[in-house]
BANUMI-511373 format. One record per residue: x, y, z of N, C-alpha, C in turn. Coordinates in steps of 0.001 Angstrom, whole numbers, plus 500000, padded with zeros to 6 digits. Last residue first. Layout:
XYZXYZXYZ
...
//
This chain:
771965325729106054773180326181106786772843326647108188
769968322828105592770026324294105740771272324683106516
770461320283103271770594320715104657770742322232104723
770537319502100678769308320158101129769384320640102575
772855318127100311772769319446099691771534320219100157
772182315721101498773154316588102166773088318011101611
770451314752099491769955315017100847770885315967101584
772254314364097415771205315382097271770628315756098628
773686312274098583774370313526098233773370314662098062
771656310403098682772192310928099938772976312216099693
771324309859095996770206310451096741770700311064098051
773805308648095426773461309946094833772292310641095516
773523306196097091774473307271097349774134308614096721
771910304131096252771337305140097138772223306370097276
773626302602094683772384303109094097771786304236094927
775632302042096513775985302733095265774749303330094605
774172300629098428774754301931098763775102302715097505
773630298309096974772526299146097450773022300548097770
776212297326096619775390297678095451774244298599095848
776958296888099285777735297807098446776930298245097236
775155294931100071775066296255100674775806297279099824
776214292839098506774854293325098294774652294714098863
778704292490099625778619292928098234777222293454097910
777959291645102216778775292845102020778632293385100602
774511290561101803775884290422102282776664291692101987
771137291250102889772229291367101917773583291160102573
769046288747104401769770290014104489770884290072103445
768009286256103567767127287340103989767817288700103943
769518284011103412768642284320102292767741285507102530
771388283315105229769997283224105665769015283519104534
773844283881103977773330282512103947771877282376104407
773200287075102321773800286263103366773206284853103306
773364287884098811772630287662100056773465286869101044
774293287994096288774393289220097073773664289118098406
773736285628095112775146286029095171775353287245096048
770974285447094935771644284849096102773120285205096209
769042288160094095770170287373093618770910286785094819
765577288082094441766839288550094995767952287603094562
763600288347091420764012287668092650765305288276093163
763105289541088990762577290180090183762909289489091486
764313288703086730762986288143087004762365288727088266
766763289853086848765852290359085821764429289858086052
767306290117090432767561289572089109766567290179088121
768354292684092710767323291810092167767733291314090779
769895294606093833770378293231093924769306292228093493
768671297095093522770008296888092946770521295457093020
766123296831094919766200296810093458767610296547092924
765735297028097651766390295835097137766581295822095620
764363299507098052765680299266098646766420298136097946
762707301418095793762773300051096306764195299753096778
762824304366095534761581303582095425761634302190096048
763838306827097453764460305679096798763353304635096717
763040310223097465762523308860097489763470307914096773
762878313234099407763546312405098419763042310975098570
759787314995100067760969314241100463761605313550099263
757444316453100121758566316958099334759868316271099684
755300315329101323756226316080102174757415316655101410
753893314106099232753183314958100192754133315865100963
755832312537097966755213313656097251754560314633098221
756357310720100015757451311522099459756897312738098733
753840309566100346754399310395101415755551311258100912
753568308240097834752575309205098299753167310139099345
755751306481097716755664307607096773754660308668097194
754967304905100091756229305651099992756187306763098941
752370303742099689752699304552100867753884305459100602
751882301998097627751605303425097384752075304325098520
752270299459098592753278300016097682753101301512097462
749889299057100103751192299180100748752201299881099843
747856298971098142747788299943099234749156300153099878
748736296878096486748481298205095926748506299270097021
748830294745098331750035295203097632749863296618097085
746134294523099076747164294820100074748394295403099395
744986293866096594744578295088097296745625295508098325
746178291407095936746402292579095094746060293881095824
747747289480098544746602289911097763746867291222097048
749955288531099635749032289169100565747764289640099846
751524287656097566750742286646098276749859287231099376
753075289653096436751748289413095877750902288460096685
754722291682098922754631290523098034753208290333097545
755301295254098838754673294067099415754674292920098417
758284297165098941757136296680098195756619295394098805
759667300237100231759529298784100230758321298425099380
761845303141100041760620302387099826760769300887099911
763067305597102074763450304384101347762235303469101257
763341309009101988762442307917102330762768306725101442
765206311460103278765261310470102207764433309288102676
764464314779104277764289313341104474764511312588103164
765495317682106140765251317002104866765267315495105069
763973319133108931764959318165108472764594317622107094
762431320869110491763097321382109300764148320444108741
760923319888112491762296320242112831763081320774111636
758605319297111171758550320277112261759937320752112653
759499317269109474759091318558108914759088319644109981
759898315227111326761029315739110562760715317117109989
757269314858112212758305315260113165759504315850112441
756041314037109824755582315252110511756658315775111458
757386311638109367757549312734108416757101314064109038
756471310157111558757901310404111386758132311596110464
753731310105111012754212310705112257755702311054112155
753818308675108612753358310066108597753795310787109866
754538306206109546755504306937108728755118308409108616
752118305604110846753365305714111600754432306477110822
750286305571108707750085306489109829751382306692110609
751345303521107099751232304890106571751113305895107710
751029301353108828752369301756108398752352303187107875
748238301327108976749036301542110176750437302020109815
747501300776106362747082302053106950747869302361108211
748386298169105974749124299275105361748753300632105948
748376296051108798747581296868107888748418297998107294
750809293433108710750112294519109386749419295416108369
752240291247107850750890291418107347750103292480108076
754839291008108465753890290533109467752444290663109010
755964292242106286756242290827106494755283290218107516
755115294905106667754631294133105534754793292644105784
756570295543108968755109295689108950754521294807107862
759141295179108026758629294259109041757116294362109179
759294297325106195759409295950105740758881294949106750
759273299765107459758033299297106848758089297852106403
762036302021106900761142301249107758759907300807106973
764218304118106641764106302822105977763341301877106894
765020307388106259764006306525106868763863305255106044
767398309705107100767120308616106164766166307675106871
767581313166107678767044311882108114766897310938106925
769641315849108957768877315193107899768522313793108371
770816316749111222770581317739110172769753317177109031
770402316235114718770505315710113358770211316841112385
770727315495118225770830316379117077770954315656115759
770152313941120325771532314417120247771787315255118995
767482313290119810767808314134120963769219314698120898
766625311567117928766998312902117460767524313797118578
765889309385119414767017309248118492767524310604118010
763653310410120707764822310012121499766049309948120606
761974310717118512762362311889119298763603311590120124
761737307982117632762324309032116804762803310213117637
760510305857118830761844306224119311762474307377118526
758036305613117569758083305749119022759438306230119517
758665305218114896757978306454115283758103306700116781
759819302675115097760594303811114621759984305133115024
757637301158115956758822301289116789759668302473116391
755958301463113729755507301924115045756703302112115978
757406300237111717757184301685111621756728302247112964
759516297906113549758416298258112662758323299778112545
762554296033113912761719297196114193760650297388113128
764372294023113528763002293648113850762062294812114045
767147295901114667766635294715113987765237294360114471
767443299266114265767148298251115272766507297056114570
769497302047113496768789300861113039768632299856114163
770869304431113501769705304281114380768841303149113865
773955305462113012773190304231112840772096304150113899
774735308479111487774442307826112762773533306623112517
777281309973109751776079309152109599775894308345110872
778577313007108910778513312046110005777201311290109859
780528314027106059779273313880106796779477312931107956
781936315284103121782073315101104559780699315020105213
782727313984100006781696314641100811781890314300102276
784132312731097980784688313933098580783717314681099464
783280310362097129782712311514096429783224312836096996
784376308635098876784885308581097495784368309747096660
782782309187101069784172309635101081784763309621099676
780470307867100418780457309322100419781875309877100389
781403305264100858781020305702099503781015307223099419
781786305246103624782938305065102738782618305534101318
779118305585104470780145306546104866781341306476103923
778039303228103481777567304516102963778585305604103262
779455301434105081779641301414103626779136302703102979
778567302111107689779978302252107314780206302252105805
775694301593107257776216302913107621777704303057107299
775527298797106495775034299881105652775680301220105981
778554296884107297777149297254107360776811298465106516
781187296300107484780516295919106242779051296312106214
782133296903109987782618297721108874781918297418107547
780946294889111591780510296280111689780913297113110482
780049291965109765781022292710110571780668294193110525
776530291119109725777759291554109063778763292094110077
774065290649110881774790289536110302776106289877109649
772648293858110325772504292522110885773339291489110116
772729296626110128773853295832109646773836294415110162
770757298518110569771608298136111694772844297366111244
769382298607108162770198299754108559771199299364109640
768212296147108254768911296539107031769809297741107282
766842296075110655768082295305110519768880295673109283
765596299414110387765553298112111044766876297393110819
766066302988110949765625301808110227765590300556111075
767439306043110288766421305393111109765893304172110363
770217307743110346769668306640109541768740305821110429
770832311106110448770330310001111241769698308971110317
773599313004109753772480312312109126772076311133110005
775074316075110161774754314828110861773482314222110278
777873317768108843776434317545108821776124316156109368
780586318394111188780052317783109983778529317742110010
781638319190113540781582320196112489780929319685111216
781760316980115123780832318025115524780668319092114451
783836315522114022782466315100113759781470316201114081
786407317510112550785779316964113734784331316630113423
789027317053110309787634317445110481787054316771111702
791499315987109982791408317165110845789970317571111124
791244313991108138791407313621109528791251314793110463
788657314623105717790006314816106233790083314522107716
786009312113105601786636313377105243788013313477105845
783448310801107769784312310765106613784947312111106402
782136308628110248782492309964109797783482309844108667
779526306720111615780610306803110659780879308248110314
778483305037114551778587306286113802779734306199112819
776488303508116711777354303199115575777367304384114636
774649304505118447776010304341118939776991304040117816
771991304862117848772906305931117495774332305698117919
770670302980120478770389303732119260771446304801119051
772774300418121528772062301622121943771861302446120688
772989298071119795773115298051121246772387299244121866
772509297650117154773303298824117495773549298964118997
770900295463117058772273295336116579773140296515116973
768819293876118815769167295292118730770641295364118374
767082291292117236768302291700117931768531293191117750
764927289665116383764702291003116964765900291495117769
765162287164115118765508287285116536765368288662117170
764001286988112635765454287118112785765751287751114131
761310287046112340761889285854112927763385285926113086
760761289271110937760560289347112387761167288131113073
763227289981108413762125289184108950761997289337110449
764061291956106209764320292006107656763201291293108393
763646292028103395764282290893104005764443290920105497
761803292774100380762137293021101790762712291792102447
760898292509097605761597293684098067761867293848099539
759879290294096444759198291553096182759763292705096972
761439288253097365761407288507095934760811289861095621
760767288212100038762078288705099630762076289086098169
758238287053099965758403288414100501759711289001100016
758967284569099002758100285404098189758184286847098642
760384283629101149761130283944099930760292284767098965
758242283282102898759285284245103219760048284621101974
756827281262101607756181282568101808757211283635102089
758651279196101758758296279732100440757631281087100561
758758278817104524759960279230103812759624279829102469
756110278006105033756633279228105662757833279748104889
//
């Protein structure tokens, strides 16, 4: 089991279903980061909903070290004002994300970051299901005129070549179909030259990135988020 899990990690995903399915955000959207001058009110800032699983929720990290706060801080270094809403739920699948999207968007959003699918892959769920659920999310975003940054995952080879080929194609296909921005592989910034995840950037569980790992991922994703913000309609 451990070797199979590490094989999954090596190929790009770490939010295991066995990591207790904890709802790290307590209530969807309650963890929010805002950046910019102190006089700026959150209501005046572009609002980005980060829809995801434990990687978005910040599992295993102090709140300030999670993905959303670190992304918020990185954007601040670029002089960009935004409000980033943490809609990450540990253990969530694409089906869960699709089911709660409308609820998560109820308080409003100007753009969407989608980081889902790793738990589908880790559980060996059919790639067609993940594609269908992500398509529902993309359809909803398109209907609301929201620009999207789609964060990709890759399947491990131990599910077979056909599974890997079908799963890996989901993200570039949907990004092209909907004209969305694409970050091809979430874990790429903390992978070694051999393709394994570097333990220096992982939490002791060997599954989730630590503070430094998240920082590297945010640095790689940040320029895409700046482009996402630029696509928001006035």
